[in-house]
N, C-alpha and C positions, 0 to 999 in steps of 0.2 A: 876438445874445447871446454867440456864440462869441468875438467880439473882446473883449467885456467880461470874459469869463472869462480870456482870455489876458492881458489887462492886469492883472487881479486877481492872477493867478499870478505875473506879472512883478514886480508891486509887493511881493508877499509874499516873493519871492526876494531882492529888493533889501533889504527890511527885515531879513530873516534874515542876510544878508551883513553889513550894517552893524552888527547886534547882535554878531555874532561878532568883528568888527574892534574894536569898543568894549570888549568883554570881554577880548580879548587885550591891548589897550593898558593897561587897568586892571591886569591881572595882571603885565604887564611893569613898570609903575610901582611896584607893590607889591614886586616882587622887587628892583628897583634901590634902593628906599627902605630895605629891610632891609640891603642891603650897604653903603649909605652910613652907616647908623646904627652899624654895628659897626666903626668905624674905631678906630685905636689911641688909647688913653687917653680915649675919649669915654665919659662916664658915662650909663648908661641912666637914665631918669627914675625908675623904681621903686627903683633902688639909691641914688639921690641923697639920700634922706631920712636914712639912717643914717651918712652920711659927714661 
């Protein structure tokens, strides 16, 4: 049973690590998307209707 518990703890650690990596990747993508959207003369969608 000790080996099974060790494998379970290892699997949970790997899953937590992968979750952190995925969350950081999504946050990085969101930050880079905002900076790309704010380029010079680019019209934001919510302002485009009254122009």
